[in-house]
GUNU-71351 format. One line per field, with one value per residue: x, y, z of N, C-alpha, C in turn; residue number from 1. Coordinates in pm, 1 decimal. Atoms other than C-alpha are relative to their C-alpha. Layout:
BEGIN
n.X	c(X ...) .
n.Y	c(Y ...) .
n.Z	c(Z ...) .
ca.X	c(X ...) .
ca.Y	c(Y ...) .
ca.Z	c(Z ...) .
c.X	c(X ...) .
c.Y	c(Y ...) .
c.Z	c(Z ...) .
n	c(NUM ...) .
This chain:
BEGIN
n.X	c(-130.9 -108.2 -97.2 -128.1 -12.1 -76.8 -140.2 -45.8 -37.9 119.4 108.1 46.9 32.8 142.4 71.7 -15.6 -131.0 8.1 82.1 -78.2 -102.0 63.8 56.7 -109.7 -82.5 43.6 -4.9 -72.3 -8.8 -100.8 -26.9 -125.3 -122.4 7.7 -99.2 70.9 -95.3 -139.5 -96.1 -32.8 122.6 53.7 87.6 119.1 112.3 -15.5 85.2 48.9 50.2 127.8 36.4 -62.5 -89.8 -132.6 -93.1 -77.5 -141.6 -79.6 -142.0 -70.6 -82.0 -113.3 -19.2 -41.6 122.9 5.8 116.6 11.5 136.9 -2.0 111.4 117.6 117.5 124.9 122.1 -4.7 -122.8 -19.1 -136.2 -15.3 15.7 -124.9 -9.4 105.6 -41.6 -125.5 13.9 -116.0 35.0 23.4 -124.4 1.4 104.4 114.0 57.2 109.0 -11.2 132.7 113.2 19.9 81.1 -73.6 50.8 -109.5 35.6 -91.8 -75.5 76.1 101.1 -64.0 -62.9 105.4 54.5 -107.0 -14.4 117.6 38.4 -113.2 -5.3 -75.4 -140.8 -56.0 -4.9 -103.6 -129.4 -22.7 -27.7 -134.2 -96.3 -10.8 -71.8 -140.1 -57.6 -20.4 -110.8 -123.7 -20.1 -44.8 -139.1 -80.8 -4.9 -82.7 -140.7 -52.0 60.3 -6.5 119.1 110.6 60.2 74.2 120.7 90.4 58.2 90.4 120.9 79.9 55.2 113.1 103.8 65.9 77.2 91.4 18.8 129.3 -26.1 75.4 -50.8 -132.7 -97.2 33.5 -9.2 -27.6 96.6 -42.4 -102.1 -138.7 -89.4 -132.8 -69.0 53.7 -65.1 -139.0 1.5 24.0 -121.4 -115.8 -76.4 25.6 102.7 -60.4 -29.2 128.8 47.7 -78.4 48.2 137.3 -4.9 -40.5 110.9 110.0 -36.6 17.9 138.5 4.9 91.1 49.1 6.5 72.5 -61.1 100.7 79.8 -91.3 60.4 -88.3 60.9 -93.7 50.3 -67.6 -34.1 -105.4 -131.6 -47.8 -28.3 -124.4 -111.6 -21.2 -48.2 -137.1 -91.4 -1.6) .
n.Y	c(-45.6 89.4 -59.1 -20.9 -135.9 -77.1 39.4 -92.1 69.7 46.3 -98.5 -42.4 115.9 15.9 84.7 143.1 42.1 -1.3 113.8 123.0 3.6 24.4 134.5 96.2 -19.8 53.0 -101.3 42.7 -93.0 64.6 -57.0 -72.1 81.7 111.4 -0.2 35.3 84.1 -20.9 -7.9 132.0 76.2 -15.3 -117.1 48.3 -92.0 -141.9 -36.7 -138.1 -38.7 -63.4 -92.4 28.1 -101.2 56.5 -5.8 120.3 -33.2 86.4 -9.4 127.1 17.9 86.3 107.0 -60.6 -66.4 -139.8 -16.8 -110.8 -18.9 -58.8 -92.3 12.7 -17.8 -22.1 12.7 -59.6 37.6 141.0 51.6 137.8 8.4 32.4 142.4 38.5 -45.7 65.7 122.8 28.9 -3.7 -128.9 -72.9 -55.1 46.5 -90.8 22.6 -91.7 -83.2 -55.0 63.0 -34.3 91.2 22.2 86.7 77.6 25.6 100.8 -33.1 27.1 -104.7 -130.3 -6.1 1.3 -135.3 -86.1 23.0 -48.6 -133.1 -93.1 -95.6 61.1 2.5 -135.4 -31.7 83.3 -52.8 -123.0 40.0 58.3 -107.5 -76.8 80.5 5.3 -130.2 -3.6 89.5 -69.0 -109.6 58.7 41.8 -121.6 -52.3 88.2 -17.9 -136.6 -89.8 32.0 71.3 -88.4 -46.4 114.1 17.2 -110.2 28.1 114.1 -43.5 -83.2 92.8 68.2 -100.7 -31.0 115.7 58.4 -88.4 -63.3 -130.0 -33.0 -126.2 20.8 29.4 109.9 129.1 108.3 109.0 127.2 4.2 -2.1 2.9 -51.6 101.8 -3.4 -110.6 42.0 98.9 -70.2 -68.5 86.2 -59.2 61.7 -70.9 -102.0 -121.2 -63.3 -55.8 -121.3 -107.0 -35.3 -68.9 -137.8 -66.9 -20.6 -113.0 -122.6 1.8 32.0 113.8 57.9 144.9 70.0 132.6 100.1 31.0 1.8 -95.4 -114.3 -120.3 -103.8 -129.1 -109.7 50.2 -80.8 33.4 120.0 -38.7 -77.0 93.1 62.9 -101.1 -39.3 108.5 12.7) .
n.Z	c(48.9 -40.0 -93.0 68.4 53.8 -97.9 15.9 104.3 122.7 70.5 -6.6 131.7 82.8 32.2 -96.6 27.7 -49.1 -146.3 -41.1 16.8 -104.6 -128.6 -2.2 1.8 -118.0 -129.1 -105.1 -120.2 -112.5 -85.4 -131.7 -19.4 -2.3 95.3 107.3 122.6 73.2 -37.5 109.8 52.0 27.5 135.9 14.2 69.4 -12.9 -31.2 -112.4 -5.5 -132.2 29.7 -107.3 -128.4 -56.2 -15.9 112.6 29.5 8.4 86.4 -31.5 -7.2 -119.0 31.4 -98.1 -126.0 -47.0 37.5 86.1 94.0 43.6 133.3 18.5 -85.5 83.6 -71.5 79.9 132.6 69.2 33.5 -14.5 45.4 145.3 69.2 27.3 93.9 132.7 33.4 -79.3 -81.9 -141.9 -63.7 -25.4 -135.8 -90.8 -16.7 -132.4 -31.7 -120.1 -27.4 67.5 140.1 80.4 123.8 105.2 58.4 139.2 52.0 121.2 122.0 15.2 20.4 131.6 101.2 7.2 50.6 144.1 72.6 -47.4 15.8 -111.9 -109.9 39.5 -15.2 -143.0 -61.3 43.6 -77.1 -138.3 -6.2 23.6 -124.2 -99.1 41.7 -35.3 -145.1 -31.0 36.9 -95.7 -126.5 19.1 4.5 -136.7 -83.0 37.1 -9.0 -99.5 -142.1 -44.4 -36.6 126.1 53.0 -81.9 34.4 131.3 -13.8 -71.1 90.9 100.0 -62.9 -25.0 127.7 44.4 -96.7 -114.0 -27.9 -60.4 -120.9 -56.2 -59.3 103.8 90.3 -68.8 93.9 -12.3 -56.4 -104.6 45.0 -114.7 31.8 81.2 136.9 70.3 22.4 107.6 126.0 41.5 -17.6 -109.6 -129.9 -77.1 -87.1 77.3 28.5 -127.3 -26.5 87.4 -38.1 -129.7 29.4 69.8 -95.0 -86.0 79.2 49.9 142.6 5.6 -125.4 13.8 -105.0 -2.2 -36.4 119.6 115.2 92.3 18.7 55.9 45.1 -48.1 69.4 133.4 63.3 -55.1 68.9 138.2 -3.4 -13.0 130.2 94.4 -35.5 38.4 146.8) .
ca.X	c(-3489.5 -3180.4 -2946.7 -2660.1 -2745.0 -2577.9 -2253.9 -2048.1 -1918.1 -2273.9 -2468.0 -2492.9 -2570.5 -2898.4 -3168.0 -3127.7 -2758.3 -2824.2 -3092.6 -2859.1 -2584.1 -2824.2 -3000.0 -2667.3 -2523.0 -2547.1 -2635.1 -2405.1 -2414.0 -2086.9 -2001.8 -1730.3 -1382.7 -1503.3 -1228.5 -1383.6 -1076.4 -702.1 -406.4 -342.5 -703.7 -870.6 -1048.4 -1405.3 -1613.9 -1636.8 -1778.3 -1994.7 -2052.9 -2420.0 -2469.0 -2351.1 -2144.7 -1848.2 -1571.0 -1366.8 -991.6 -768.4 -409.4 -156.1 54.8 404.8 542.5 679.1 321.8 403.2 89.3 30.3 -315.4 -371.6 -711.3 -1022.2 -1349.2 -1688.4 -2047.8 -2075.6 -1744.6 -1634.2 -1331.9 -1194.1 -1209.0 -841.7 -852.3 -1174.0 -1032.8 -692.4 -757.1 -519.1 -503.5 -616.8 -352.5 -455.7 -660.4 -1009.5 -1147.4 -1471.5 -1457.7 -1793.9 -2122.4 -2161.7 -2403.0 -2236.8 -2336.7 -2102.6 -2109.9 -1957.3 -1703.5 -1934.8 -2212.6 -1979.7 -1789.9 -2111.2 -2251.1 -1913.9 -1895.3 -2242.4 -2241.7 -2002.5 -2096.7 -1956.4 -1634.3 -1579.2 -1662.6 -1430.7 -1144.2 -1183.9 -1190.6 -874.1 -698.0 -777.2 -650.0 -331.8 -271.7 -313.8 -74.1 189.6 137.5 180.0 503.3 634.9 544.0 709.9 1031.1 1052.8 826.3 857.8 606.5 406.0 351.9 245.4 1.2 -143.7 -197.0 -356.8 -598.8 -707.4 -753.8 -979.5 -1164.3 -1237.2 -1361.4 -1540.6 -1545.8 -1851.7 -1841.9 -1954.9 -1919.7 -1609.1 -1443.7 -1432.8 -1507.8 -1351.1 -1582.2 -1557.0 -1307.4 -942.0 -712.9 -364.6 -218.0 -455.7 -309.6 39.7 -49.0 -174.5 167.2 391.4 500.1 509.1 215.7 451.0 553.7 187.8 97.1 378.4 253.9 -113.2 -25.6 151.2 -141.4 -393.5 -205.7 -233.8 -600.9 -518.7 -701.6 -911.6 -879.1 -1129.3 -930.2 -1232.8 -1430.1 -1121.1 -1273.6 -1056.2 -1174.1 -974.8 -1019.4 -772.8 -779.2 -569.5 -286.8 -262.6 -283.2 -2.7 220.8 174.1 228.6 544.6 689.8 619.2) .
ca.Y	c(-1695.0 -1914.6 -1855.6 -1866.5 -1516.7 -1392.5 -1565.8 -1321.5 -1579.5 -1676.7 -1349.3 -1278.4 -1629.9 -1707.5 -1874.1 -2208.9 -2227.2 -2129.8 -2396.9 -2665.9 -2572.0 -2569.6 -2893.8 -3065.8 -2941.7 -3058.3 -2815.4 -2838.3 -2674.1 -2792.7 -2740.6 -2503.7 -2655.5 -2899.3 -2991.6 -2989.6 -3126.5 -3153.6 -3074.1 -3371.5 -3496.5 -3565.7 -3252.4 -3339.2 -3027.3 -2649.6 -2495.7 -2182.9 -2003.9 -1914.8 -1750.3 -1735.5 -1515.3 -1751.1 -1818.4 -2088.8 -2072.2 -2212.3 -2295.6 -2567.3 -2706.3 -2850.3 -3145.6 -2907.8 -2776.5 -2436.6 -2300.1 -2082.0 -1939.1 -1863.9 -1694.0 -1635.2 -1682.8 -1556.3 -1546.7 -1479.1 -1642.8 -1972.7 -2191.0 -2524.4 -2438.3 -2502.4 -2880.3 -2895.8 -2694.4 -2861.5 -3221.9 -3295.4 -3303.0 -3023.1 -2753.5 -2654.1 -2749.2 -2600.6 -2556.9 -2400.5 -2116.4 -2035.5 -2101.0 -2107.8 -2258.7 -2411.4 -2556.5 -2832.0 -2849.1 -3165.8 -3151.4 -3305.5 -3052.8 -2753.1 -2838.9 -2910.7 -2567.0 -2402.3 -2559.9 -2431.5 -2090.9 -1823.8 -1589.9 -1836.2 -1871.6 -1495.1 -1456.6 -1743.7 -1601.7 -1264.3 -1434.1 -1632.1 -1321.4 -1131.2 -1418.6 -1442.8 -1068.5 -1108.1 -1403.4 -1200.0 -904.5 -1130.2 -1277.0 -928.4 -810.8 -1114.7 -1039.9 -662.6 -522.6 -504.1 -702.3 -404.5 -284.2 -631.8 -655.2 -313.0 -414.5 -745.1 -577.3 -320.5 -600.1 -790.3 -468.9 -398.6 -752.0 -833.4 -528.5 -372.9 0.1 101.5 422.1 266.5 173.8 -110.7 -445.5 -740.6 -1034.3 -1356.7 -1459.2 -1373.2 -1487.5 -1344.3 -1680.1 -1660.0 -1321.9 -1464.7 -1755.8 -1514.4 -1350.9 -1648.4 -1477.9 -1571.3 -1490.9 -1301.4 -1060.8 -995.8 -941.0 -685.0 -485.1 -501.2 -394.8 -86.4 -5.5 -50.2 199.5 452.9 370.9 247.0 -80.4 -241.0 -613.1 -811.5 -1120.8 -1298.6 -1279.5 -1270.9 -964.4 -689.1 -333.1 -84.3 249.8 460.3 353.3 652.5 551.4 205.8 356.7 594.4 306.5 144.0 465.0 552.6 214.1 259.1) .
ca.Z	c(1237.7 1242.1 1539.1 1288.6 1162.0 1481.6 1379.6 1174.0 925.9 833.8 870.2 494.8 375.8 199.6 415.8 239.7 325.3 687.4 711.1 575.9 821.5 1113.7 1021.2 961.5 1289.7 1649.8 1930.1 2232.4 2575.3 2729.8 3095.4 3211.0 3161.9 2894.5 2649.0 2301.1 2127.1 2172.9 1954.3 1728.6 1729.5 1393.2 1267.7 1178.8 1245.9 1257.3 1575.7 1591.1 1923.1 1897.1 2236.8 2597.9 2827.4 2830.0 2580.5 2415.5 2463.9 2189.4 2267.7 2335.7 2615.7 2595.1 2788.5 3052.4 3110.9 2961.6 2794.7 2491.2 2428.0 2060.8 2078.1 2288.5 2100.7 2219.1 2092.5 1719.1 1624.5 1471.5 1529.8 1415.2 1046.5 967.9 997.8 796.9 506.3 516.6 625.5 907.0 1286.8 1515.0 1553.6 1909.2 2214.5 2258.9 2610.0 2730.3 2983.9 3141.9 2963.2 2586.0 2337.4 2033.0 1699.3 1586.2 1205.0 1059.8 778.0 519.1 581.3 601.9 283.5 91.0 178.1 107.9 -239.1 -329.3 -159.1 -292.9 -7.1 244.6 46.3 40.5 410.1 502.4 294.6 470.1 811.5 739.6 607.1 928.2 1140.1 932.9 977.8 1353.0 1362.4 1179.0 1414.4 1719.5 1578.7 1508.9 1859.2 2017.8 1829.9 1872.6 2147.3 2524.3 2725.9 2855.1 2495.8 2386.1 2678.0 2597.2 2235.0 2338.1 2579.4 2320.3 2066.3 2308.2 2393.0 2027.0 1960.8 2282.8 2508.5 2668.8 2745.1 3093.7 3299.4 3459.7 3130.4 2878.6 3041.9 2860.6 2793.9 2992.2 3255.9 3199.0 3476.5 3503.7 3389.0 3087.8 2995.0 3038.3 2808.8 2542.0 2535.1 2605.4 2929.0 3297.4 3527.9 3759.6 3482.7 3392.8 3759.6 3790.1 3491.3 3594.8 3949.9 3815.9 3584.5 3866.6 4085.1 3802.5 3729.8 3382.8 3444.5 3713.8 3775.6 3979.8 4075.5 4223.4 3898.0 3671.4 3508.2 3360.1 3289.3 3082.5 3259.4 3059.5 2695.5 2572.8 2808.4 2649.3 2301.1 2396.5 2501.6 2163.8 1967.9 2160.5 2069.7 1697.4) .
c.X	c(109.4 94.0 134.7 13.4 77.7 148.2 55.8 37.1 -122.1 -106.7 -55.0 -35.1 -149.6 -66.2 19.5 132.8 1.2 -77.0 77.9 107.2 -61.8 -53.2 109.0 91.5 -60.0 16.1 66.9 -6.7 97.8 17.1 131.3 115.3 -6.7 106.2 -68.8 85.7 140.8 87.5 38.3 -120.9 -39.3 -95.4 -120.8 -118.1 47.9 -97.3 -39.0 -50.7 -124.8 -37.7 74.8 96.3 143.0 84.0 59.1 144.2 70.3 146.9 64.9 85.8 116.6 19.7 50.4 -112.4 3.3 -111.7 16.6 -145.5 2.8 -107.8 -109.2 -121.3 -125.4 -117.4 12.3 121.4 3.2 145.3 2.5 -5.3 126.5 6.1 -105.8 39.2 124.9 6.5 129.2 -40.7 -25.5 133.1 7.7 -105.5 -112.2 -70.8 -103.3 26.3 -135.8 -107.7 -13.8 -95.5 65.0 -84.6 121.0 -42.4 104.2 63.4 -82.9 -102.6 64.5 57.0 -104.6 -58.6 104.7 12.4 -114.6 -36.7 118.2 13.8 79.6 148.5 67.4 16.0 111.7 139.2 35.5 36.2 142.0 107.6 20.4 80.3 147.0 70.5 31.5 117.7 133.2 31.4 51.2 145.1 93.2 15.0 94.3 148.0 54.8 -50.3 21.0 -135.1 -115.9 -69.8 -83.8 -129.3 -101.7 -69.8 -101.3 -131.0 -88.9 -62.0 -123.4 -114.8 -77.7 -91.3 -113.2 -36.7 -140.3 27.6 -94.5 51.6 141.0 108.3 -48.0 23.4 22.2 -93.1 63.8 102.5 138.3 88.6 135.4 85.9 -53.0 68.6 146.8 8.1 -21.6 127.0 125.0 91.8 -27.6 -109.7 57.9 25.2 -129.2 -54.8 73.0 -50.8 -140.0 -3.4 38.3 -113.2 -117.8 27.3 -23.7 -138.4 -7.8 -96.7 -51.8 -10.7 -66.4 48.9 -101.9 -79.1 87.1 -52.6 89.1 -74.5 109.8 -59.4 59.5 50.6 108.8 140.0 57.8 33.3 130.3 122.0 34.7 59.3 144.0 102.5 12.9 117.9) .
c.Y	c(-92.7 69.3 28.6 139.3 89.7 -35.3 73.6 -68.8 -33.2 107.8 42.4 -117.2 -4.8 -97.0 -149.6 -53.2 -5.1 -121.6 -130.4 -13.4 -36.5 -142.5 -107.2 10.5 -63.0 108.2 -57.6 110.0 -57.6 71.4 78.1 -100.0 -121.2 15.0 -49.3 -86.6 37.3 6.7 -140.8 -88.0 13.1 119.2 -40.3 95.4 142.8 31.2 146.8 27.1 84.3 103.1 -37.8 108.4 -50.3 13.3 -137.7 43.6 -102.3 18.9 -136.5 -2.2 -92.1 -102.5 52.1 82.4 151.7 17.5 119.6 8.5 75.7 106.2 -28.1 31.1 12.9 -8.2 73.8 -39.7 -150.2 -38.3 -144.3 -17.0 -48.6 -147.5 -50.5 37.8 -72.4 -128.9 -37.7 10.0 142.0 65.5 55.1 -70.7 103.1 -33.9 106.9 71.0 63.8 -74.9 51.7 -101.8 -9.0 -75.3 -66.1 -42.7 -93.9 41.1 -17.3 109.1 133.4 11.1 -0.9 139.0 95.8 -13.0 59.2 144.3 95.1 97.5 -55.3 -5.2 134.5 34.9 -78.3 48.9 126.8 -32.3 -53.0 106.0 82.7 -76.6 -13.1 131.1 6.6 -88.9 66.4 111.4 -53.2 -45.5 120.3 60.6 -82.7 21.3 137.1 83.5 -46.4 -53.3 93.5 56.3 -111.8 -22.9 109.3 -27.4 -114.2 41.0 85.4 -84.6 -70.5 96.9 30.7 -114.2 -35.6 94.2 58.2 130.7 25.0 134.0 -13.4 -23.1 -113.7 -131.9 -109.5 -117.3 -122.4 15.0 -0.5 4.3 58.2 -105.3 -7.0 108.6 -33.3 -98.4 65.0 63.3 -86.9 50.4 -75.6 77.2 110.9 130.1 75.0 66.3 130.3 117.3 44.7 74.8 146.4 76.5 25.3 120.5 133.0 8.3 -19.1 -116.1 -29.0 -149.2 -60.6 -144.6 -109.1 -45.2 -14.5 91.2 124.5 113.6 97.8 135.3 118.2 -51.9 84.1 -32.2 -122.1 30.3 77.2 -87.2 -63.3 98.9 41.0 -105.8 -12.5 75.1) .
c.Z	c(52.3 98.1 -65.6 -60.2 95.3 -3.9 -121.1 -130.8 -85.2 -19.9 -136.2 -92.1 -30.2 98.1 -22.7 53.4 153.2 50.3 -10.8 107.7 135.0 9.8 2.3 120.7 124.4 105.2 124.3 105.0 101.7 133.4 -1.5 11.6 -92.6 -108.5 -127.2 -92.1 43.3 -124.1 -43.1 -26.3 -146.4 -4.5 -82.8 7.8 20.6 113.7 -10.1 140.5 -23.1 105.4 127.2 42.3 14.6 -125.7 -23.9 -19.9 -89.0 32.6 0.3 125.0 -35.8 111.5 133.5 62.8 -21.8 -101.0 -94.2 -41.9 -132.1 -15.4 101.9 -87.0 85.2 -97.4 -132.6 -81.3 -28.5 23.9 -48.1 -150.4 -71.3 -39.0 -96.6 -142.2 -48.8 80.6 71.3 144.8 49.4 34.2 141.8 83.3 3.0 130.5 31.9 132.0 23.7 -77.8 -142.8 -63.2 -136.8 -102.0 -64.2 -140.6 -59.6 -132.4 -126.5 -26.8 -33.5 -141.0 -111.2 -18.1 -57.6 -151.7 -81.0 32.5 -10.5 117.5 117.4 -32.7 18.6 147.5 69.2 -38.4 78.2 144.6 13.4 -21.4 126.8 105.0 -35.4 31.8 148.9 39.8 -31.1 99.6 134.0 -9.6 0.1 138.9 87.0 -27.5 38.2 117.8 143.1 46.4 31.8 -124.9 -60.7 77.5 -31.1 -132.8 8.2 67.9 -90.0 -110.7 56.2 26.2 -127.7 -43.3 94.8 115.0 11.2 74.5 116.3 51.4 58.8 -104.3 -87.6 72.8 -104.0 26.9 65.2 111.3 -64.3 123.9 -41.0 -71.1 -143.1 -81.4 -29.0 -116.1 -136.4 -54.8 10.3 109.5 129.8 72.2 87.2 -76.3 -33.2 125.6 31.4 -83.2 41.3 133.2 -18.9 -66.8 93.7 88.8 -71.4 -64.7 -151.0 -22.8 140.5 -21.8 121.9 0.8 30.4 -122.1 -125.1 -109.9 -7.9 -68.4 -39.0 36.8 -75.4 -135.0 -67.0 52.0 -71.0 -145.1 -8.1 13.0 -133.7 -100.5 29.2 -38.4 -150.8 -60.4) .
n	c(1 2 3 4 5 6 7 8 9 10 11 12 13 14 15 16 17 18 19 20 21 22 23 24 25 26 27 28 29 30 31 32 33 34 35 36 37 38 39 40 41 42 43 44 45 46 47 48 49 50 51 52 53 54 55 56 57 58 59 60 61 62 63 64 65 66 67 68 69 70 71 72 73 74 75 76 77 78 79 80 81 82 83 84 85 86 87 88 89 90 91 92 93 94 95 96 97 98 99 100 101 102 103 104 105 106 107 108 109 110 111 112 113 114 115 116 117 118 119 120 121 122 123 124 125 126 127 128 129 130 131 132 133 134 135 136 137 138 139 140 141 142 143 144 145 146 147 148 149 150 151 152 153 154 155 156 157 158 159 160 161 162 163 164 165 166 167 168 169 170 171 172 173 174 175 176 177 178 179 180 181 182 183 184 185 186 187 188 189 190 191 192 193 194 195 196 197 198 199 200 201 202 203 204 205 206 207 208 209 210 211 212 213 214 215 216 217 218 219 220 221 222 223 224 225 226 227 228 229 230) .
């Protein structure tokens, strides 16, 4: 069975299409902190995260070293599709966090399969629509919501996509440092630390700073913050 069946974008493709993607791809097992590409680089491939407990962080950094993290991708997801569909430079940096196994699918292979496989076109359109909705929601939050509401919404989003339920609560996948959370919201680490400290005192979340692992202990509390702001 092709490992690509575990990647949501490809899970409903016919075996022949999966085989072409896999045979035309290159398996990678990059080390932690590996930079896969940088904003402005030529876009020549789509990346699929086949397996691993780590993640790939997409974002950018300005000349004053202020960071913005656009998304955190984990096993079963793809990234890098924008530059392949719309030939142009990379729109963000991609950096590996922890251990992941990737399949790098070159533009020629990906576009050939896309042109011959309607199922991939439909799945890709749905994926892009979801990402566009999320981008709009983040812009709206940045304009209108207070930081603690935005953080609550971001944590619940990550929990829904990547969370693992345990007796203690929902453990978010991968490492998420407090500066990472700040980068996701375009905020300062100090402001995130202040909010998390307050939530920890009230057992809303637990944060293991050594492992950079966050657990949501009181999901209804975070949902209540969001609903009260609506």
